[in-house]
C-alpha positions as CSV (number, residue, x, y, z in Angstrom):
1,X,0.0,0.0,0.0
2,X,1.1,3.6,-0.6
3,X,1.5,5.9,2.4
4,X,2.5,9.5,1.4
5,X,6.2,8.9,0.8
6,X,6.5,5.2,1.5
7,X,5.3,1.9,0.1
8,X,4.4,-0.6,2.8
9,X,3.9,-4.4,2.3
10,X,2.0,-6.6,4.7
11,X,1.6,-10.3,5.2
12,X,-1.9,-11.0,3.9
13,X,-2.5,-13.7,6.5
14,X,-1.2,-12.0,9.7
15,X,-1.4,-8.3,8.7
16,X,2.2,-7.9,9.9
17,X,4.4,-5.3,8.2
18,X,7.0,-7.1,6.2
19,X,8.4,-4.3,4.0
20,X,8.6,-0.5,4.1
21,X,10.2,1.2,1.1
22,X,11.1,4.8,1.8
23,X,10.9,7.1,-1.2
24,X,11.8,10.3,0.7
25,X,15.3,10.5,-1.0
26,X,13.5,10.3,-4.3
27,X,11.4,13.4,-3.3
28,X,8.1,11.5,-3.3
29,X,5.4,13.9,-2.2
30,X,2.0,12.1,-2.4
31,X,2.2,8.5,-3.5
32,X,-1.1,7.3,-4.8
33,X,-1.7,4.2,-6.9
34,X,0.3,1.0,-7.0
35,X,0.5,-1.8,-9.5
36,X,2.7,-4.9,-10.0
37,X,4.0,-6.3,-13.3
38,X,4.6,-10.0,-14.0
39,X,8.3,-9.6,-13.0
40,X,7.3,-8.5,-9.5
41,X,8.2,-4.9,-10.1
42,X,6.0,-2.3,-8.5
43,X,5.0,1.0,-10.1
44,X,3.8,3.9,-8.0
45,X,2.3,7.1,-9.1
46,X,3.2,10.3,-7.2
47,X,0.2,12.6,-7.3
48,X,2.4,15.4,-5.9
49,X,0.3,18.1,-7.7
50,X,-2.1,17.8,-4.8
51,X,0.5,19.1,-2.4
52,X,3.0,20.9,-4.6
53,X,2.0,22.7,-7.8
54,X,5.7,22.7,-9.0
55,X,6.4,19.0,-8.5
56,X,7.3,17.0,-11.6
57,X,5.0,14.2,-12.7
58,X,6.6,11.0,-11.6
59,X,6.1,7.2,-11.7
60,X,8.5,5.3,-9.5
61,X,9.6,1.7,-10.1
62,X,10.4,-0.6,-7.2
63,X,12.3,-3.8,-8.1
64,X,11.2,-6.2,-5.4
65,X,13.6,-8.9,-6.6
66,X,16.6,-6.5,-6.4
67,X,16.5,-5.5,-2.7
68,X,13.5,-3.1,-3.4
69,X,15.7,-0.8,-5.5
70,X,13.8,2.4,-6.4
71,X,14.2,4.3,-9.6
72,X,12.1,6.8,-11.7
73,X,10.3,4.9,-14.3
74,X,8.9,8.0,-16.0
75,X,8.7,11.7,-15.5
76,X,7.4,12.6,-18.9
77,X,5.8,16.0,-18.9
78,X,2.8,14.7,-20.9
79,X,1.7,12.9,-17.7
80,X,1.2,16.2,-15.9
81,X,-0.9,14.7,-13.1
82,X,-0.3,10.9,-12.9
83,X,-3.0,9.1,-10.9
84,X,-4.3,5.6,-11.6
85,X,-2.1,2.8,-12.9
86,X,-2.6,-0.6,-14.6
87,X,-0.5,-3.0,-16.6
88,X,-2.0,-3.6,-20.1
89,X,-2.7,-7.4,-20.2
90,X,-1.5,-7.8,-23.8
91,X,1.4,-5.4,-24.3
92,X,2.5,-5.5,-20.6
93,X,3.1,-1.8,-20.8
94,X,2.1,0.6,-18.0
95,X,-1.0,2.7,-18.5
96,X,-1.5,5.9,-16.5
97,X,-4.7,7.8,-15.9
98,X,-4.3,11.5,-15.4
99,X,-6.0,14.0,-13.1
100,X,-7.0,17.3,-14.6
101,X,-6.9,17.0,-18.3
102,X,-8.2,13.4,-18.3
103,X,-6.1,11.2,-20.5
104,X,-4.9,7.7,-20.4
105,X,-1.3,7.4,-21.3
106,X,0.9,4.5,-22.2
107,X,4.5,4.5,-20.9
108,X,6.7,3.0,-23.6
109,X,10.5,2.3,-23.8
110,X,12.7,4.9,-22.1
111,X,9.8,6.2,-19.9
112,X,8.2,8.1,-22.7
113,X,4.5,8.7,-22.4
114,X,2.2,8.6,-25.4
115,X,-1.6,9.0,-25.5
116,X,-3.4,5.7,-25.3
117,X,-7.0,7.2,-25.1
118,X,-8.6,10.5,-24.6
119,X,-12.2,11.8,-24.6
120,X,-13.6,15.3,-24.4
121,X,-15.8,14.5,-21.4
122,X,-13.1,13.0,-19.3
123,X,-11.8,14.9,-16.3
124,X,-10.0,13.9,-13.2
125,X,-9.5,10.2,-14.1
126,X,-8.5,7.7,-11.4
127,X,-8.7,3.9,-11.2
128,X,-8.8,1.5,-14.1
129,X,-9.3,-2.2,-14.5
130,X,-9.8,-4.8,-17.3
131,X,-12.5,-7.4,-17.7
132,X,-11.9,-10.9,-19.0
133,X,-12.7,-9.8,-22.6
134,X,-10.1,-7.0,-22.6
135,X,-12.3,-4.1,-22.1
136,X,-10.8,-1.3,-20.0
137,X,-13.0,0.5,-17.4
138,X,-12.2,3.9,-16.1
139,X,-14.1,6.6,-14.2
140,X,-14.1,10.3,-14.2
141,X,-14.2,11.6,-10.7
142,X,-15.8,14.9,-11.8
143,X,-19.3,14.0,-13.0
144,X,-19.1,10.5,-11.5
145,X,-19.0,8.8,-14.9
146,X,-17.7,5.3,-15.8
147,X,-16.5,4.6,-19.3
148,X,-15.7,1.3,-21.1
149,X,-12.8,1.3,-23.6
150,X,-13.1,-1.7,-26.0
151,X,-10.0,-3.5,-27.3
152,X,-10.4,-1.4,-30.5
153,X,-10.2,1.7,-28.3
154,X,-13.8,2.8,-28.9
155,X,-15.3,4.5,-25.8
156,X,-18.8,4.1,-24.3
157,X,-20.1,5.7,-21.2
158,X,-21.8,3.1,-19.1
159,X,-22.8,5.0,-15.9
160,X,-23.0,8.6,-14.6
161,X,-24.0,10.5,-11.6
162,X,-22.0,8.4,-9.1
163,X,-21.2,10.3,-5.9
164,X,-17.4,10.7,-5.9
165,X,-16.2,7.3,-7.2
166,X,-12.7,6.7,-5.7
167,X,-11.4,3.8,-7.6
168,X,-12.6,0.8,-9.6
169,X,-12.0,-2.9,-9.7
170,X,-13.6,-5.6,-11.9
171,X,-14.9,-8.8,-10.3
172,X,-14.3,-11.0,-13.3
173,X,-16.1,-14.0,-11.8
174,X,-19.3,-12.1,-11.0
175,X,-19.0,-9.6,-14.0
176,X,-19.3,-6.6,-11.8
177,X,-17.6,-3.3,-11.3
178,X,-16.7,-2.7,-7.6
179,X,-16.7,1.0,-6.8
180,X,-15.9,2.7,-3.5
181,X,-17.4,6.1,-3.0
182,X,-14.9,8.7,-1.7
183,X,-17.4,11.0,0.1
184,X,-20.2,8.5,0.4
185,X,-18.7,6.2,3.0
186,X,-20.0,3.4,0.9
187,X,-19.3,1.2,-2.1
188,X,-21.5,0.2,-5.0
189,X,-21.5,-2.4,-7.8
190,X,-22.5,-2.2,-11.4
191,X,-23.2,-5.3,-13.5
192,X,-21.2,-5.6,-16.8
193,X,-21.3,-7.8,-19.8
194,X,-17.7,-8.5,-21.0
């Protein structure tokens, strides 16, 4: 889990802290989302813009198989306000949702960010997840809307008016979106057809 300027790992059976990776020396300001690739590397977005308007956009990489070595995976200015993270299931590249301008970016070789998808109604994007058919789901915090991006990258709005959705996860067995509500002190589900 992320904790401002640290990433902490816990034993899922006992709840005991087993790792604490300090990113203070890397000038982390507001660590936010966390995702792992199939090589056990962790990627962490620094949503520093929430606490420091001059902070550079940064995605950190933590190599868990290399003594939890920390490096900057990307600081491409196109990211501006990196927020949600996910690994693309086919290409294995890192996708980043951005706060503010509302774009999904793909981080390619050398840490360069390129536009993966954008839509005029997107703003303040956060969590993302894929269903079993390869559809990507993302929500726009502002407006409380959820969008489905098909494998051909066509976009369809599937819900709106949610009260401050805070993240998103797909329950692939039940074909449901799981959505915690930031200000609602609650969670909701939406049925999907992959």
